[in-house]
NUMI-263966 format. One line per field, with one value per atom (N, C-alpha, C): residue in one letter; atom name; x, y, z. Coordinates in Angstrom, 2 decimals, decimal comma. Example, Ala and Ser with C-alpha at 12.3 -4.5 7.8 and 13.67 -1.06 7.14 Angstrom:
2
aa = a  a  a  s  s  s;
at = N  CA  C  N  CA  C;
xx = 13,19  12,30  13,20  12,85  13,67  12,90;
yy = -5,69  -4,50  -3,30  -2,25  -1,06  0,03;
zz = 7,80  7,80  7,80  7,08  7,14  7,87;
***
This chain:
177
aa = m  m  m  f  f  f  k  k  k  r  r  r  m  m  m  l  l  l  v  v  v  a  a  a  s  s  s  c  c  c  v  v  v  l  l  l  c  c  c  l  l  l  l  l  l  a  a  a  s  s  s  v  v  v  a  a  a  h  h  h  a  a  a  q  q  q  d  d  d  d  d  d  k  k  k  k  k  k  k  k  k  d  d  d  d  d  d  s  s  s  k  k  k  k  k  k  k  k  k  k  k  k  k  k  k  r  r  r  p  p  p  s  s  s  i  i  i  n  n  n  a  a  a  k  k  k  r  r  r  l  l  l  i  i  i  g  g  g  e  e  e  w  w  w  e  e  e  y  y  y  a  a  a  s  s  s  g  g  g  k  k  k  r  r  r  g  g  g  g  g  g  e  e  e  d  d  d  i  i  i  t  t  t  k  k  k  e  e  e  r  r  r  l  l  l  m  m  m  g  g  g  t  t  t  i  i  i  k  k  k  i  i  i  t  t  t  k  k  k  d  d  d  t  t  t  f  f  f  t  t  t  l  l  l  p  p  p  a  a  a  g  g  g  p  p  p  d  d  d  e  e  e  n  n  n  f  f  f  v  v  v  m  m  m  a  a  a  y  y  y  k  k  k  i  i  i  d  d  d  a  a  a  t  t  t  k  k  k  t  t  t  p  p  p  a  a  a  e  e  e  i  i  i  n  n  n  l  l  l  e  e  e  i  i  i  k  k  k  s  s  s  g  g  g  p  p  p  v  v  v  s  s  s  e  e  e  g  g  g  m  m  m  a  a  a  k  k  k  g  g  g  i  i  i  i  i  i  k  k  k  m  m  m  q  q  q  r  r  r  g  g  g  q  q  q  v  v  v  v  v  v  f  f  f  c  c  c  y  y  y  d  d  d  p  p  p  t  t  t  g  g  g  g  g  g  d  d  d  r  r  r  p  p  p  t  t  t  e  e  e  f  f  f  k  k  k  s  s  s  t  t  t  e  e  e  k  k  k  n  n  n  g  g  g  a  a  a  h  h  h  m  m  m  f  f  f  t  t  t  m  m  m  k  k  k  r  r  r  k  k  k  l  l  l  s  s  s  e  e  e  a  a  a  e  e  e  k  k  k  k  k  k  k  k  k  k  k  k  a  a  a  k  k  k  k  k  k  k  k  k  k  k  k  k  k  k  k  k  k  k  k  k  d  d  d  d  d  d  g  g  g;
at = N  CA  C  N  CA  C  N  CA  C  N  CA  C  N  CA  C  N  CA  C  N  CA  C  N  CA  C  N  CA  C  N  CA  C  N  CA  C  N  CA  C  N  CA  C  N  CA  C  N  CA  C  N  CA  C  N  CA  C  N  CA  C  N  CA  C  N  CA  C  N  CA  C  N  CA  C  N  CA  C  N  CA  C  N  CA  C  N  CA  C  N  CA  C  N  CA  C  N  CA  C  N  CA  C  N  CA  C  N  CA  C  N  CA  C  N  CA  C  N  CA  C  N  CA  C  N  CA  C  N  CA  C  N  CA  C  N  CA  C  N  CA  C  N  CA  C  N  CA  C  N  CA  C  N  CA  C  N  CA  C  N  CA  C  N  CA  C  N  CA  C  N  CA  C  N  CA  C  N  CA  C  N  CA  C  N  CA  C  N  CA  C  N  CA  C  N  CA  C  N  CA  C  N  CA  C  N  CA  C  N  CA  C  N  CA  C  N  CA  C  N  CA  C  N  CA  C  N  CA  C  N  CA  C  N  CA  C  N  CA  C  N  CA  C  N  CA  C  N  CA  C  N  CA  C  N  CA  C  N  CA  C  N  CA  C  N  CA  C  N  CA  C  N  CA  C  N  CA  C  N  CA  C  N  CA  C  N  CA  C  N  CA  C  N  CA  C  N  CA  C  N  CA  C  N  CA  C  N  CA  C  N  CA  C  N  CA  C  N  CA  C  N  CA  C  N  CA  C  N  CA  C  N  CA  C  N  CA  C  N  CA  C  N  CA  C  N  CA  C  N  CA  C  N  CA  C  N  CA  C  N  CA  C  N  CA  C  N  CA  C  N  CA  C  N  CA  C  N  CA  C  N  CA  C  N  CA  C  N  CA  C  N  CA  C  N  CA  C  N  CA  C  N  CA  C  N  CA  C  N  CA  C  N  CA  C  N  CA  C  N  CA  C  N  CA  C  N  CA  C  N  CA  C  N  CA  C  N  CA  C  N  CA  C  N  CA  C  N  CA  C  N  CA  C  N  CA  C  N  CA  C  N  CA  C  N  CA  C  N  CA  C  N  CA  C  N  CA  C  N  CA  C  N  CA  C  N  CA  C  N  CA  C  N  CA  C  N  CA  C  N  CA  C  N  CA  C  N  CA  C  N  CA  C  N  CA  C  N  CA  C  N  CA  C  N  CA  C  N  CA  C  N  CA  C  N  CA  C  N  CA  C  N  CA  C  N  CA  C  N  CA  C  N  CA  C  N  CA  C  N  CA  C  N  CA  C  N  CA  C  N  CA  C  N  CA  C  N  CA  C  N  CA  C  N  CA  C  N  CA  C  N  CA  C  N  CA  C  N  CA  C  N  CA  C  N  CA  C  N  CA  C  N  CA  C  N  CA  C;
xx = 0,36  -0,94  -0,39  0,66  0,89  2,23  3,11  4,45  4,05  2,57  2,03  1,59  0,44  0,47  1,30  2,59  3,74  4,42  4,50  5,29  4,65  2,96  1,74  2,48  2,15  2,35  3,54  4,46  6,10  6,23  5,25  5,73  5,10  3,77  2,80  3,55  3,97  5,08  5,75  6,43  7,81  6,74  5,63  5,58  4,68  4,46  3,77  4,45  6,02  7,27  7,58  8,28  7,70  7,32  6,08  5,60  5,42  5,55  5,89  6,92  8,35  9,49  9,33  8,40  8,35  7,26  6,81  5,55  6,49  7,00  8,51  9,31  9,54  10,92  10,47  8,72  8,24  8,01  7,69  7,27  9,36  10,13  11,16  11,28  11,40  11,46  10,59  9,13  8,18  9,16  9,96  10,32  11,39  12,37  13,78  13,59  12,10  11,34  10,76  11,50  10,74  10,67  9,75  9,89  11,37  11,42  12,54  12,17  12,69  12,35  12,17  11,35  11,69  11,97  13,35  13,83  14,76  15,69  17,00  16,64  16,29  16,83  17,84  18,91  19,59  20,54  20,80  21,31  20,72  20,01  18,83  19,71  20,32  21,70  22,53  22,39  23,67  23,31  24,05  23,79  23,56  22,51  21,90  22,01  21,10  21,27  20,14  19,57  18,16  18,97  18,56  18,87  17,63  16,95  15,16  14,11  13,02  11,75  11,07  9,60  8,18  7,51  5,86  5,18  3,58  2,97  1,90  2,20  2,98  3,20  4,18  4,08  5,64  7,07  8,05  9,28  9,95  10,47  10,95  12,41  12,61  13,80  14,77  15,91  17,60  17,73  17,47  17,72  17,02  15,51  14,90  15,72  16,00  16,88  18,06  18,58  19,62  20,17  21,05  20,75  21,08  21,94  21,67  20,47  20,85  18,71  19,64  19,43  20,05  19,44  19,73  18,86  19,54  19,40  19,73  18,63  19,14  17,86  16,29  16,45  15,31  14,57  15,38  14,32  15,36  14,43  15,43  15,35  16,54  17,02  16,45  15,48  15,10  15,92  16,39  16,55  15,51  15,26  13,55  14,33  14,99  14,97  17,10  17,24  18,76  19,17  18,43  18,70  18,19  16,96  15,79  15,86  15,75  15,57  14,28  14,42  12,60  13,17  12,86  13,23  12,12  12,28  10,89  11,30  10,80  10,82  9,94  10,48  10,27  10,04  8,99  9,17  8,80  9,50  9,09  8,78  7,68  6,91  7,94  8,73  9,70  8,58  8,31  7,52  5,79  5,51  5,03  5,37  4,88  5,37  4,71  4,99  6,57  5,96  7,61  7,75  6,91  6,33  5,63  6,60  6,38  7,06  6,15  5,92  4,87  6,13  5,82  6,56  6,02  6,80  6,62  7,02  7,02  7,40  7,97  8,44  8,97  9,30  9,59  10,50  10,88  10,31  10,80  9,48  9,58  8,62  7,47  7,18  6,07  6,61  5,48  5,98  5,51  4,11  3,31  2,66  2,62  2,13  2,83  1,85  2,09  2,19  2,32  2,12  3,03  1,76  2,04  3,10  3,35  4,05  4,57  5,77  6,67  7,70  8,30  9,94  10,92  11,72  12,15  14,15  14,50  15,90  16,20  16,77  17,14  17,75  18,75  20,38  21,03  21,45  21,49  21,01  20,20  19,33  18,55  17,71  16,74  15,20  14,46  12,49  12,02  11,33  10,06  9,51  7,78  6,55  5,91  5,35  4,19  2,79  1,79  1,27  1,14  1,37  1,99  0,67  -0,59  -1,46  -1,95  -1,29  -1,53  -2,25  -3,12  -4,44  -3,34  -4,10  -4,23  -2,80  -2,25  -0,48  -0,97  0,23  0,00  0,03  0,36  -0,19  1,24  1,72  2,90  3,75  5,12  5,93  5,79  4,69  4,49  3,36  3,94  3,77  2,71  1,26  0,78  -0,09  -0,63  -1,52  -2,49  -3,77  -4,47  -4,38  -3,02  -3,00  -2,18  -1,35  -0,96  0,30  0,76  1,78  3,37  4,20  5,90  6,52  7,30  8,18  9,50  10,50  11,62  13,09  13,83  14,82  16,19  16,70  17,96  19,12  20,66  21,79  22,77  22,83  24,01  25,22  25,25  26,70  27,64  28,39  29,90  30,99  31,79  32,69  33,63  34,29  35,67  36,39  37,06  37,45  37,12  35,65  35,08  35,53  34,57  34,64  35,74  36,89  38,35  38,68  38,38  37,94  37,59  35,93  35,24  35,66  35,89  36,76  38,14  38,57  40,49  39,29  38,95  37,92  37,68  36,41  36,19  37,24  38,22  39,13  40,24  40,65  40,74  40,34  38,99  38,10  38,28  38,27  38,27  39,03  40,81  41,57  41,74  41,20  41,47  40,73  40,07  38,60  38,59;
yy = -35,78  -35,41  -35,07  -36,49  -36,31  -35,62  -35,72  -34,59  -32,64  -32,70  -31,13  -30,65  -31,62  -31,17  -30,59  -31,86  -31,79  -30,55  -30,24  -28,91  -28,26  -27,45  -27,11  -26,56  -27,75  -27,32  -27,16  -27,53  -26,59  -25,67  -25,03  -23,17  -22,85  -23,33  -21,81  -22,44  -23,01  -23,33  -22,43  -22,05  -21,55  -19,98  -19,78  -18,56  -18,35  -18,87  -18,67  -18,14  -19,29  -19,08  -17,16  -17,11  -15,34  -14,69  -14,95  -14,05  -13,96  -14,70  -15,15  -14,54  -15,28  -13,50  -12,18  -12,09  -10,79  -10,08  -10,59  -10,58  -10,16  -10,95  -10,81  -9,34  -9,17  -8,01  -7,40  -6,63  -5,96  -5,34  -6,42  -6,53  -5,98  -6,23  -6,16  -4,77  -4,09  -3,00  -1,45  -2,07  -1,73  -1,20  -2,71  -2,33  -1,40  -1,27  -0,95  0,97  1,53  2,62  3,06  3,03  2,58  4,64  5,37  7,20  7,58  8,70  8,70  10,05  10,11  11,12  12,94  12,96  14,20  15,69  15,00  15,27  14,93  15,06  14,06  14,55  14,95  15,77  15,36  13,86  14,20  15,47  16,21  16,62  18,56  18,41  19,47  19,95  18,80  18,77  20,00  20,81  21,82  23,44  24,19  25,51  26,54  27,03  27,98  29,58  30,19  31,56  32,51  33,01  33,69  34,67  33,73  34,34  35,11  34,99  36,02  35,09  36,54  35,88  37,05  36,30  36,86  36,56  37,27  37,29  37,68  36,84  37,27  37,81  37,84  38,34  39,80  39,95  41,50  40,72  41,50  41,27  41,52  40,55  41,13  41,77  42,82  43,10  42,33  42,57  41,80  42,26  43,74  43,05  42,33  42,12  41,31  39,91  39,40  37,96  37,79  38,46  38,07  36,50  36,28  35,42  34,09  32,87  31,81  30,44  29,24  28,48  27,24  26,80  25,46  24,23  23,46  21,90  20,83  19,92  19,06  18,07  16,93  15,82  15,91  16,63  16,43  17,43  19,33  20,79  21,61  22,27  24,28  24,88  25,18  26,08  27,73  28,60  30,29  31,01  32,44  33,28  34,00  34,24  35,24  36,59  37,03  38,43  38,20  39,31  39,73  38,07  38,25  37,23  35,68  35,35  34,01  33,21  32,77  31,34  30,96  30,68  29,72  27,95  26,90  25,22  24,41  24,38  23,54  22,17  21,67  19,91  20,06  18,80  18,59  17,41  17,40  16,00  15,97  15,57  15,71  14,53  14,22  13,82  13,76  13,18  13,23  12,18  11,31  10,19  11,85  12,85  13,60  14,58  15,46  16,44  17,29  18,94  18,71  18,11  17,66  17,24  18,02  17,68  18,59  18,26  19,88  19,65  19,95  19,14  19,27  20,20  21,39  21,68  22,33  22,23  22,22  23,07  24,03  24,68  24,01  24,09  23,39  23,49  25,55  26,60  28,08  28,76  30,03  31,51  32,91  33,37  33,33  32,57  31,61  30,53  29,53  28,19  27,05  27,55  26,13  26,76  25,54  26,08  25,29  24,84  23,67  24,71  24,33  24,69  23,94  23,92  23,12  23,47  22,96  23,51  22,77  23,40  22,29  22,59  21,91  22,18  21,74  22,31  22,17  22,76  21,51  22,17  22,04  23,30  23,54  24,97  24,35  24,84  25,13  23,95  23,83  24,96  25,46  26,91  25,73  25,79  25,31  26,76  25,99  27,23  26,41  26,63  25,95  27,52  26,86  28,23  27,67  27,81  27,63  28,16  27,72  28,65  28,73  30,13  30,37  29,69  30,16  29,89  28,20  27,31  25,97  25,97  26,72  26,37  25,54  24,99  24,65  24,46  22,61  23,94  23,99  25,25  24,86  23,85  24,74  23,65  24,23  25,56  26,05  26,74  27,00  27,82  28,96  29,80  31,09  31,84  33,13  34,21  35,33  35,20  36,00  36,89  37,54  38,59  37,81  37,01  36,26  34,78  34,11  32,62  32,67  34,42  34,68  33,91  32,83  32,54  32,47  32,65  33,21  32,47  32,45  31,35  32,13  31,18  31,83  30,88  31,33  30,99  30,81  29,80  29,98  28,91  29,91  29,17  28,60  27,18  27,52  28,01  28,08  28,24  28,83  28,98  29,33  29,04  28,17  28,41  30,00  30,28  31,39  30,84  29,40  29,14  28,87  28,17  28,16  29,87  31,02  31,98  32,30  32,03  32,21  32,52  30,23  29,48  30,41  30,88  31,45  32,68  33,38  35,01  34,69  34,10  33,63  33,08  31,86  31,67  32,70  33,64  34,57  35,57  36,26  37,64  36,43  34,85  34,59  34,75  33,79  34,16  35,40  36,88  38,08  38,67  37,63  38,33  37,86  36,65  35,44  35,72  36,62  37,37  38,30;
zz = -37,67  -37,06  -35,48  -35,59  -33,45  -33,50  -35,19  -34,77  -34,63  -35,16  -34,88  -33,85  -33,49  -32,10  -31,12  -31,53  -30,58  -30,82  -32,12  -32,36  -31,67  -31,50  -31,81  -30,33  -29,22  -27,73  -27,33  -28,15  -27,59  -28,34  -28,97  -29,27  -28,66  -27,86  -26,95  -26,14  -25,29  -24,11  -23,57  -25,10  -25,59  -25,06  -25,72  -25,83  -24,76  -23,93  -22,40  -21,45  -21,87  -20,77  -21,40  -22,59  -23,03  -22,31  -22,60  -21,49  -20,25  -19,59  -17,79  -17,47  -18,83  -18,58  -18,50  -18,68  -19,32  -18,44  -17,60  -16,43  -15,21  -15,66  -14,65  -14,06  -15,74  -15,73  -15,42  -15,48  -15,68  -14,01  -12,87  -11,85  -11,03  -11,64  -11,37  -11,42  -12,71  -13,20  -12,23  -11,58  -10,91  -9,33  -9,00  -7,75  -7,69  -8,75  -9,38  -9,17  -9,56  -9,93  -9,14  -7,68  -5,84  -6,22  -6,15  -5,69  -4,82  -4,93  -3,98  -3,79  -2,67  -1,73  -1,84  -1,63  -2,20  -1,07  0,01  1,00  1,60  1,13  1,95  3,21  4,39  5,96  5,86  5,81  6,79  5,83  5,05  3,92  5,41  5,88  6,24  7,77  8,32  9,20  9,63  10,31  10,46  10,79  10,26  10,30  9,11  9,49  8,18  8,37  7,34  7,55  6,30  6,73  6,34  5,06  3,74  2,33  1,98  2,09  2,04  2,97  3,26  3,67  3,38  3,82  2,90  4,44  4,61  5,95  5,14  4,94  4,00  3,37  2,09  1,12  1,21  2,09  2,47  2,61  1,91  1,76  3,85  4,36  5,73  5,65  6,33  5,82  5,88  5,98  5,72  8,56  8,38  9,49  10,42  10,57  10,82  10,48  9,45  9,40  9,66  10,83  11,00  12,14  12,55  13,49  11,99  13,19  12,10  12,93  11,72  12,80  11,87  13,02  13,83  13,97  12,72  12,90  12,96  14,07  13,97  13,43  13,99  12,98  13,81  14,76  15,33  15,89  15,57  16,55  15,21  14,99  14,17  15,64  15,74  17,02  16,12  15,70  15,14  16,53  16,02  16,90  16,70  17,77  18,12  18,84  18,41  18,31  19,55  20,15  20,33  21,32  22,23  23,42  23,79  22,61  22,66  21,18  21,56  20,17  20,66  19,20  19,44  19,51  19,43  19,96  19,28  17,72  17,39  17,03  17,48  17,02  16,05  15,02  13,56  13,41  12,03  10,95  9,75  8,73  7,68  6,94  6,01  5,38  3,75  4,11  2,90  0,91  1,57  0,45  0,01  0,57  -0,62  -1,31  -1,95  -3,09  -3,41  -2,83  -2,06  -0,60  0,06  1,32  2,11  3,30  4,00  5,21  6,22  7,39  8,60  9,40  10,82  11,96  12,24  13,72  14,51  15,80  17,39  17,86  18,49  19,18  20,88  21,05  22,15  23,36  23,15  24,07  22,68  23,69  23,61  23,93  23,51  23,78  23,55  22,66  22,72  23,35  24,07  24,83  23,86  23,22  22,91  21,01  20,07  19,17  18,07  16,51  16,04  15,34  13,43  12,12  11,02  10,26  9,10  7,69  7,42  6,10  5,09  4,19  3,23  3,28  2,14  2,20  1,32  0,39  -0,25  -0,08  -0,49  -1,32  -2,25  -2,71  -4,16  -4,05  -6,00  -5,97  -3,83  -2,92  -2,21  -0,82  -0,82  -0,51  0,45  1,31  1,81  2,33  1,65  1,29  2,04  2,80  3,38  3,69  3,38  3,73  4,69  5,65  6,88  6,81  7,31  7,51  9,49  9,69  11,45  11,94  11,93  12,98  13,15  12,86  12,29  11,96  10,53  9,62  8,84  7,74  6,10  5,72  5,45  4,87  3,96  3,37  2,04  0,91  -0,82  -1,25  -2,06  -2,31  -3,02  -2,21  -2,34  -2,17  -2,51  -1,89  -2,13  -1,20  -0,44  0,88  -0,49  -0,06  -0,04  0,79  0,83  2,23  2,18  0,95  1,46  1,83  1,80  2,35  4,50  4,31  5,27  5,66  4,40  5,00  4,75  5,62  6,01  5,02  4,52  3,76  3,86  3,55  3,94  3,85  2,99  1,65  2,38  3,12  4,50  3,23  3,35  2,79  3,81  3,79  4,46  4,83  6,30  6,75  7,00  5,88  5,88  6,73  6,62  8,47  7,85  8,73  8,05  7,40  7,25  6,31  5,38  4,49  3,85  3,00  4,02  3,01  2,92  3,64  3,04  1,48  1,27  0,46  -1,17  -0,77  -1,60  -2,21  -1,05  -1,56  -2,39  -2,01  -2,61  -4,01  -4,43  -5,55  -6,26  -6,04  -6,34  -7,11  -6,16  -6,44  -8,00  -7,52  -8,87  -10,16  -10,12  -11,29  -11,75  -10,65  -11,20  -11,86  -11,36  -11,75  -13,27  -13,41  -15,23  -15,73  -14,94  -16,37  -16,97;
***
């Protein structure tokens, strides 16, 4: 009888230790599965050029999308005409999906203002959508007459050397194909 109780106690202890080990593994797995940021803000830093743009659902002409957008760790500098720029401070909350961006005008043709938007990187391009009136933050990447949002897609600006290299690759591919 004593042997049976001893064996039963050992089996219960063994089962308890296995269950405890599985709980510890679940905790470790949950630590490993930390949510990745929806955007890496460091990858935004550099020079960009417009690929496309919309205001209130209307396409913006290519002529209006000229100039270089410069992004630093805390500012966007956007062309606002031939001789003027907007400088805007920004903050990104990459824990949200899509990532949220808050913009505040620091200087430019309009000296103050704020906008709430969303931003993402997709296939090497930056897409951001915002309400220019400072109203509600868009919830999706759409510019319509109804929501009045502005939406821009930007591609990284290539240096002259990068442009030549890309053209050379394209020509080689065309010659080979």
